[in-house]
Structures are given as C-alpha cells and as structure tokens.
GUVO-452826 format. One line per 4 residues: number of its first residue (from 1); for each residue z, x, y of N, C-alpha, C, CB. Coordinates in nm, 2 decimals, m for minus. Each point is the difference from the previous one (the first is absolute). Last residue first. Glycine has a CB too. Layout:
NUM = Z/X/Y/Z/X/Y/Z/X/Y/Z/X/Y; ...
# end
This chain:
153 = 10.49/12.71/7.47/m0.02/0.14/0.02/0.10/0.09/m0.07/m0.11/m0.06/0.21; 0.10/m0.43/m0.22/m0.12/0.04/m0.05/m0.02/0.15/0.01/m0.10/m0.22/0.05; 0.48/0.00/0.13/0.01/m0.01/m0.14/m0.13/0.06/m0.06/0.14/m0.20/0.01; m0.11/0.16/0.45/0.09/0.11/m0.04/0.01/0.00/m0.15/0.13/m0.03/0.20
149 = m0.39/m0.30/0.01/m0.06/0.13/0.02/0.09/0.11/m0.06/m0.12/m0.09/0.20; 0.28/m0.35/m0.20/m0.11/0.01/m0.10/m0.06/0.14/0.01/m0.04/m0.25/0.00; 0.35/0.12/0.32/0.07/0.03/m0.13/m0.10/0.02/m0.10/0.19/m0.14/0.07; m0.34/0.03/0.37/0.05/0.14/m0.01/0.07/0.02/m0.14/0.03/0.00/0.25
145 = m0.42/m0.36/m0.24/0.12/0.02/0.07/0.05/0.14/m0.01/0.06/m0.24/m0.03; m0.57/0.04/0.01/0.10/0.07/m0.07/0.13/0.01/0.08/m0.18/0.13/m0.12; m0.25/m0.50/0.11/0.07/0.10/0.07/0.11/0.06/m0.09/m0.04/m0.13/0.22; m0.43/m0.06/m0.40/0.13/m0.04/0.02/0.08/0.11/0.08/m0.01/m0.14/m0.21
141 = m0.52/0.02/0.26/0.09/0.08/m0.08/0.14/m0.04/0.03/m0.16/0.19/0.01; m0.26/m0.54/0.03/0.07/0.11/0.07/0.08/0.08/m0.10/0.01/m0.14/0.21; m0.42/m0.26/m0.16/0.07/0.08/m0.09/0.06/0.12/0.08/m0.15/m0.07/m0.20; m0.02/m0.46/0.33/0.01/0.15/0.03/0.08/0.07/m0.10/m0.02/m0.05/0.24
137 = m0.31/m0.42/m0.24/0.14/0.05/m0.01/m0.01/0.15/0.02/0.07/m0.18/m0.16; m0.37/m0.29/0.26/m0.01/0.15/0.00/0.15/0.05/m0.01/m0.23/0.00/0.13; m0.06/m0.49/m0.25/0.13/0.07/0.03/m0.02/0.15/m0.01/0.14/m0.20/m0.08; m0.51/m0.09/0.03/0.09/m0.09/0.07/0.12/0.07/0.04/m0.09/m0.19/m0.13
133 = m0.45/0.34/0.03/0.14/0.03/m0.03/0.09/m0.10/0.08/m0.05/0.25/m0.05; m0.44/m0.20/0.07/0.06/m0.12/m0.07/0.14/0.03/m0.04/m0.22/m0.06/m0.09; m0.10/0.33/0.36/m0.04/0.00/m0.14/0.06/m0.11/m0.08/m0.03/0.25/0.01; 0.14/m0.16/0.45/m0.14/m0.05/m0.01/m0.05/m0.01/m0.14/m0.04/0.09/0.23
129 = 0.47/0.10/m0.15/0.00/m0.15/0.03/m0.14/m0.06/m0.01/0.19/0.04/0.15; m0.15/0.43/m0.21/0.06/m0.07/m0.11/0.00/m0.15/0.02/0.15/0.19/m0.05; m0.29/0.10/0.40/m0.10/0.00/m0.11/0.06/m0.08/m0.12/m0.08/0.23/0.07; 0.37/m0.17/0.29/m0.11/m0.09/0.03/m0.11/m0.01/m0.10/0.05/0.05/0.24
125 = 0.31/0.26/m0.30/0.05/m0.14/m0.01/m0.11/m0.10/0.03/0.23/0.08/0.06; m0.33/0.38/0.01/0.01/m0.03/m0.14/0.05/m0.15/m0.03/0.05/0.25/m0.04; m0.05/m0.09/0.48/m0.14/m0.01/m0.04/0.00/m0.04/m0.15/m0.08/0.17/0.17; 0.49/m0.06/0.02/m0.05/m0.13/0.05/m0.14/m0.03/m0.05/0.15/0.02/0.20
121 = 0.02/0.41/m0.28/0.07/m0.10/m0.08/m0.04/m0.14/0.03/0.19/0.16/m0.02; m0.35/0.19/0.29/m0.06/0.01/m0.13/0.06/m0.10/m0.09/m0.05/0.24/0.04; 0.24/m0.20/0.38/m0.13/m0.06/0.01/m0.08/0.00/m0.13/m0.01/0.06/0.24; 0.43/0.18/m0.17/0.01/m0.14/m0.04/m0.13/m0.08/0.01/0.23/0.01/0.08
117 = m0.18/0.52/m0.19/m0.01/m0.09/0.12/0.00/m0.14/m0.05/m0.13/0.18/0.12; 0.38/0.19/m0.42/m0.13/m0.05/0.03/0.00/m0.09/0.13/m0.05/0.00/m0.25; 0.42/0.23/0.00/m0.05/0.06/0.12/m0.14/m0.05/0.04/0.14/0.20/m0.05; 0.09/m0.34/m0.35/0.08/m0.04/0.11/m0.04/0.06/0.13/0.18/m0.02/m0.16
113 = m0.50/m0.13/m0.26/0.08/0.11/0.04/0.07/m0.03/0.13/m0.16/0.16/m0.11; 0.04/m0.55/m0.24/m0.06/0.08/0.10/0.09/0.12/0.04/m0.13/m0.19/0.09; 0.02/m0.27/m0.43/0.09/0.12/0.00/m0.07/0.10/0.09/0.09/m0.04/m0.23; m0.10/m0.52/0.07/m0.05/0.11/0.09/0.10/0.11/0.00/m0.14/m0.17/0.14
109 = 0.00/m0.28/m0.46/0.11/0.09/0.04/m0.07/0.12/0.07/0.15/m0.08/m0.19; m0.30/m0.46/0.09/m0.04/0.14/0.01/0.12/0.08/0.04/m0.24/m0.06/0.05; 0.12/m0.46/m0.27/0.09/0.09/0.06/m0.05/0.14/0.00/0.19/m0.15/m0.06; m0.31/m0.33/m0.12/m0.08/0.07/0.10/0.09/0.08/0.08/m0.17/m0.18/0.00
105 = 0.18/m0.14/m0.45/0.07/0.12/0.05/m0.10/0.08/0.09/0.14/0.00/m0.21; m0.31/m0.42/0.02/0.14/m0.02/0.05/0.05/0.13/0.07/0.04/m0.17/m0.18; m0.49/0.15/m0.01/0.02/m0.13/0.05/0.14/m0.02/0.07/m0.16/m0.09/m0.18; m0.22/0.52/0.08/0.14/m0.05/m0.01/0.01/m0.14/0.06/0.08/0.24/0.01
101 = m0.49/0.01/0.00/0.03/m0.03/m0.14/0.14/m0.06/m0.02/m0.16/0.18/m0.07; 0.01/m0.01/0.49/m0.08/m0.12/m0.03/0.03/m0.05/m0.14/m0.18/0.08/0.16; 0.37/0.32/0.01/0.07/m0.12/0.03/m0.08/m0.13/m0.01/0.13/0.14/0.16; m0.32/0.30/m0.26/0.12/m0.01/m0.07/0.07/m0.14/0.02/0.03/0.25/0.02
97 = m0.42/m0.13/0.22/m0.03/m0.02/m0.14/0.12/m0.02/m0.08/m0.20/0.14/0.03; 0.25/m0.04/0.43/m0.06/m0.13/m0.02/m0.03/m0.03/m0.15/m0.09/0.01/0.23; 0.23/0.42/m0.11/0.11/m0.09/0.00/m0.05/m0.14/m0.01/0.13/0.15/0.15; m0.45/0.19/m0.14/0.08/0.01/m0.12/0.12/m0.10/0.00/m0.06/0.25/0.00
93 = m0.22/m0.23/0.38/m0.08/m0.05/m0.11/0.09/0.01/m0.13/m0.22/0.06/0.11; 0.39/0.13/0.29/m0.01/m0.14/0.01/m0.06/m0.07/m0.12/m0.01/0.03/0.25; 0.03/0.46/m0.23/0.13/m0.07/m0.02/m0.01/m0.15/0.01/0.11/0.20/0.10; m0.46/0.15/m0.02/0.01/m0.07/m0.13/0.12/m0.08/m0.02/m0.14/0.19/m0.09
89 = 0.05/0.09/0.48/m0.10/m0.11/0.00/0.00/m0.08/m0.13/m0.14/0.13/0.15; 0.42/0.26/m0.09/0.04/m0.11/0.09/m0.09/m0.12/m0.01/0.09/0.18/0.15; m0.03/0.13/m0.59/m0.05/0.02/0.14/0.03/m0.12/0.09/m0.18/0.14/m0.10; 0.49/0.02/m0.32/m0.11/m0.09/0.03/m0.05/0.02/0.14/0.10/m0.17/m0.15
85 = 0.21/0.41/m0.29/m0.04/0.00/0.14/m0.12/m0.09/0.02/0.09/0.23/0.03; 0.31/m0.29/m0.40/m0.14/0.05/0.01/m0.04/m0.01/0.15/m0.06/m0.07/m0.24; 0.55/0.05/m0.09/m0.07/m0.02/0.12/m0.14/0.07/0.00/0.22/m0.01/0.12; 0.03/m0.21/m0.56/0.01/0.11/0.09/m0.09/m0.01/0.12/0.05/0.14/m0.20
81 = 0.01/m0.48/m0.12/m0.04/0.11/m0.09/0.01/0.13/0.08/m0.15/m0.15/m0.13; 0.24/m0.28/0.32/0.09/0.01/m0.11/m0.03/0.12/m0.09/0.03/m0.24/0.00; m0.26/0.12/0.40/0.00/m0.12/m0.07/0.09/0.00/m0.12/m0.24/m0.04/0.07; 0.14/0.30/0.43/0.07/0.01/m0.13/0.01/m0.13/m0.07/0.13/0.20/0.09
77 = m0.40/0.08/0.34/0.02/m0.13/m0.06/0.06/0.03/m0.14/m0.19/m0.11/0.13; 0.14/0.38/0.38/0.01/0.01/m0.15/0.03/m0.14/m0.06/0.07/0.25/0.02; m0.26/0.00/0.48/0.04/m0.11/m0.08/0.00/0.03/m0.15/m0.08/m0.15/0.18; 0.14/0.48/0.29/m0.09/m0.04/m0.11/0.07/m0.11/m0.08/m0.10/0.23/m0.01
73 = 0.28/0.03/0.39/m0.06/m0.13/0.03/m0.09/m0.05/m0.11/0.02/0.05/0.24; 0.27/0.35/m0.21/m0.12/0.02/0.07/m0.08/m0.13/0.03/m0.01/0.22/m0.12; 0.43/m0.20/m0.12/0.02/0.05/0.14/m0.12/0.02/0.07/0.21/0.10/m0.08; m0.24/m0.47/m0.30/0.07/0.13/0.00/0.01/0.05/0.15/m0.09/0.06/m0.23
69 = 0.07/m0.56/m0.02/m0.06/0.08/0.10/0.07/0.13/0.02/m0.07/m0.21/0.12; 0.01/m0.23/m0.51/0.07/0.11/0.06/m0.09/0.07/0.11/0.12/0.04/m0.21; m0.05/m0.52/m0.10/m0.09/0.07/0.09/0.08/0.11/0.07/m0.15/m0.20/0.03; 0.21/m0.12/m0.51/0.05/0.08/0.11/m0.11/0.07/0.08/0.21/0.03/m0.13
65 = m0.08/m0.45/m0.25/m0.11/0.07/0.07/0.06/0.07/0.12/m0.18/m0.16/m0.08; 0.40/m0.01/m0.42/0.00/m0.01/0.15/m0.12/0.09/0.05/0.25/m0.04/0.01; m0.10/m0.01/m0.47/m0.10/m0.10/0.04/m0.01/m0.01/0.15/0.04/m0.13/m0.21; 0.28/0.42/m0.02/m0.13/0.04/m0.04/m0.11/m0.10/0.05/0.10/0.11/m0.20
61 = 0.38/m0.02/0.46/m0.05/m0.06/m0.12/m0.14/0.04/m0.03/0.15/m0.19/0.04; 0.28/0.44/0.23/m0.13/m0.06/0.02/m0.05/m0.05/m0.13/m0.05/0.15/0.19; 0.58/m0.12/m0.08/m0.11/0.08/m0.04/m0.14/m0.08/0.02/0.15/0.12/m0.16; 0.32/m0.17/0.44/m0.08/m0.07/m0.09/m0.12/0.09/m0.04/0.07/m0.23/0.09
57 = 0.43/0.23/0.16/m0.10/0.09/m0.05/m0.08/m0.07/m0.11/0.15/0.20/0.06; 0.18/m0.34/0.38/m0.06/m0.05/m0.13/m0.11/0.10/m0.04/0.05/m0.24/0.06; 0.21/0.30/0.35/0.09/0.01/m0.12/m0.07/m0.05/m0.13/0.18/m0.05/0.16; m0.31/0.23/0.34/m0.08/m0.05/m0.12/0.09/0.00/m0.13/m0.21/0.09/0.11
53 = 0.33/0.01/0.37/0.02/0.10/m0.11/m0.07/m0.04/m0.13/0.22/0.05/0.10; m0.39/m0.18/0.41/0.09/m0.04/m0.11/0.02/0.12/m0.09/m0.07/m0.24/0.02; m0.09/0.08/0.52/m0.02/0.10/m0.11/0.11/m0.03/m0.10/m0.09/0.17/0.16; m0.19/m0.49/0.23/0.13/0.05/m0.06/m0.03/0.11/m0.11/0.11/m0.22/0.05
49 = m0.41/0.12/0.40/0.00/m0.03/m0.14/0.13/0.05/m0.07/m0.25/0.00/0.00; 0.19/m0.17/0.51/0.00/0.12/m0.07/0.01/m0.03/m0.15/0.10/0.13/0.20; m0.30/m0.42/0.24/0.08/0.01/m0.12/0.00/0.14/m0.05/m0.03/m0.24/m0.05; m0.08/m0.08/0.52/m0.03/0.12/m0.07/0.10/0.01/m0.11/m0.09/0.11/0.21
45 = m0.11/m0.48/0.19/0.07/0.02/m0.13/m0.04/0.13/m0.06/0.01/m0.24/m0.04; m0.12/m0.01/0.47/0.03/0.14/m0.01/0.07/0.03/m0.13/0.02/0.00/0.25; m0.16/m0.44/m0.17/m0.12/0.08/0.04/0.04/0.15/m0.01/m0.08/m0.19/0.15; 0.41/m0.16/m0.22/m0.09/0.03/m0.12/m0.11/0.09/0.03/0.06/m0.23/m0.08
41 = 0.23/0.08/0.43/0.07/0.09/m0.09/m0.09/0.04/m0.12/0.22/m0.11/0.07; m0.39/m0.20/0.24/0.01/0.13/0.07/0.08/0.10/m0.10/0.00/m0.12/0.23; m0.05/m0.34/m0.36/m0.12/0.08/m0.01/0.00/0.13/0.07/m0.12/m0.21/m0.01; 0.52/m0.06/0.04/m0.04/0.04/m0.14/m0.13/0.07/m0.01/0.13/m0.19/m0.07
37 = 0.05/m0.01/0.49/0.05/0.13/m0.04/m0.05/0.05/m0.13/0.20/m0.04/0.14; m0.30/m0.40/0.03/m0.06/0.10/0.09/0.04/0.14/m0.05/0.01/m0.16/0.19; 0.17/m0.22/m0.40/m0.15/m0.01/m0.02/m0.07/0.11/0.08/0.02/m0.25/m0.04; 0.45/0.20/0.08/m0.03/0.06/m0.13/m0.16/0.00/m0.02/0.23/m0.07/m0.09
33 = m0.06/m0.15/0.48/0.03/0.14/0.00/m0.04/0.07/m0.12/0.19/m0.04/0.15; m0.22/m0.43/m0.15/m0.10/0.06/0.09/0.02/0.15/0.01/m0.02/m0.21/0.13; 0.35/m0.03/m0.36/m0.13/0.00/m0.07/m0.11/0.06/0.08/0.08/m0.21/m0.12; 0.34/0.16/0.33/0.00/0.10/m0.10/m0.13/0.01/m0.08/0.25/m0.03/m0.02
29 = m0.20/m0.32/0.32/m0.01/0.12/0.08/0.00/0.12/m0.10/0.11/m0.10/0.20; m0.04/m0.33/m0.38/m0.14/0.02/0.04/m0.02/0.13/0.08/m0.02/m0.25/0.01; 0.46/0.13/m0.14/m0.08/0.03/m0.12/m0.15/0.02/0.04/0.16/m0.13/m0.14; 0.15/m0.01/0.47/0.03/0.14/m0.03/m0.09/0.04/m0.12/0.24/m0.02/0.08
25 = m0.26/m0.43/0.05/m0.06/0.09/0.11/0.02/0.14/m0.04/0.05/m0.17/0.17; 0.15/m0.15/m0.44/m0.15/0.00/m0.02/m0.06/0.09/0.10/0.01/m0.23/m0.09; 0.45/0.16/0.13/m0.03/0.08/m0.12/m0.15/0.01/m0.03/0.22/m0.08/m0.09; m0.06/m0.19/0.45/0.01/0.14/0.03/m0.03/0.09/m0.12/0.17/m0.06/0.17
21 = m0.18/m0.42/m0.24/m0.10/0.05/0.09/0.01/0.15/0.04/m0.01/m0.23/0.09; 0.30/m0.07/m0.37/m0.08/0.10/m0.06/m0.11/0.06/0.09/0.05/m0.11/m0.22; 0.45/m0.16/0.22/m0.11/0.01/0.09/m0.08/0.12/m0.05/0.12/m0.09/0.20; 0.23/m0.27/m0.44/m0.04/0.14/0.02/m0.12/0.00/0.08/0.10/0.07/m0.22
17 = 0.30/m0.46/0.21/m0.14/0.04/m0.03/m0.02/0.14/0.02/m0.08/m0.23/0.06; 0.49/m0.07/0.01/m0.01/0.10/m0.10/m0.14/0.04/m0.05/0.22/m0.09/m0.07; 0.10/m0.10/0.52/m0.12/m0.03/m0.07/m0.03/0.11/m0.10/m0.10/m0.12/0.20; 0.59/m0.05/0.00/m0.10/0.11/0.01/m0.12/m0.04/m0.09/0.18/0.17/0.04
13 = 0.16/m0.53/0.21/m0.01/0.08/m0.12/m0.12/0.10/0.02/0.09/m0.18/m0.14; 0.05/m0.18/0.45/0.06/0.13/0.03/m0.02/0.10/m0.12/0.16/m0.11/0.16; m0.29/m0.35/m0.19/m0.08/0.06/0.11/0.05/0.14/0.03/m0.04/m0.23/0.09; 0.26/m0.06/m0.41/m0.11/0.07/m0.05/m0.09/0.07/0.10/0.00/m0.17/m0.18
9 = 0.39/m0.11/0.28/0.04/0.13/m0.05/m0.12/0.08/m0.06/0.22/m0.10/m0.05; m0.29/m0.34/0.23/0.04/0.09/0.10/0.04/0.14/m0.05/0.08/m0.20/0.13; m0.45/m0.11/m0.39/0.15/m0.01/0.04/0.03/0.11/0.10/0.05/m0.09/m0.23; m0.48/0.00/0.00/0.02/m0.05/0.14/0.15/0.00/0.03/m0.21/m0.13/m0.02
5 = m0.15/0.43/m0.30/0.12/m0.08/m0.01/0.04/m0.04/0.14/0.07/0.11/m0.22; m0.50/0.13/m0.06/0.04/m0.05/0.13/0.11/m0.10/m0.02/m0.23/0.04/0.10; m0.01/0.40/m0.37/0.07/m0.13/m0.01/0.04/m0.04/0.14/0.08/0.04/m0.24; m0.49/0.30/0.06/0.12/m0.02/0.07/0.05/m0.14/m0.02/m0.07/0.17/0.17
1 = m0.25/0.23/m0.41/0.02/m0.14/0.01/0.13/m0.03/0.07/m0.14/m0.04/m0.21
# end
C-alpha cells in the first residue's frame, strides 16, 4: 500500500514497498526443480538394514505364537508348549485357525536361521499376512560383545 504525498520533499523520498515478484519467481523455479528431481532420487532408493547390539533382552512369553524356520527350510510352530514341525501345506490353515479365534492380539513372532534364503522368510510372512496376522516380529539372538565373551570363557 503506497502513500502518495504531493509535497516537494516527499517526491524525493524512497519508496518503502517490498517487491515480492522476484521472490515468487525463484520459489516457483525451485518448486519445479524439486518436483522433477524427487521422483528420480526415490526411484533408485536403496537401504541397508541397520544392525544393532539388541540392548533389550526380552524373554519369550508363553502366550506368544512363534513360527520358526530351520536351516533346511522346514516350518515349526510354537504355541508355548514347544516347537512342533508343520508341513508347508498345513501352515496357512493352522495359522488361520489360530488367528481367527483372536480378536486383538494378532502378532506372530518369526524366528529363522540366519543362513536361510530370504525368499523362504518372505514366503512365511506372506502366509502369515494371508492368515490374518497384523504384526510380524522378528526374533534374533543378542549380539555378544567382546567383554561378555571373555567373561563367559
């Protein structure tokens, strides 16, 4: 909003309006650049999974359902009374029967051999999801530090 003063001394005064047109131009150019570059960066996204020392040592509870996969790729189902081997074709039906009876706690803990092909683990997760499992948690062994190894030996 400009003031117009007609006196002679006011004509030589500096106009105090901010010109935002160049700022808007720069912002639009930056917006266009980011709109073009962002999908290109996201398309080549690769992540390495972080490794942790697993500081929280939580024991397995008796009401937890655990699905295990041994180094040969065989499934084991543990309902709290110990692991029982389950044939591949029986796993979906067993999991559906278990999770159909549960209304809230639809968590499955997956424990797989570290040298197992990841495709087998992915297959187990897909079977669990189709059976009604909402959360799949991974059970891992706690890393041993060098001081713990020296104390234990």
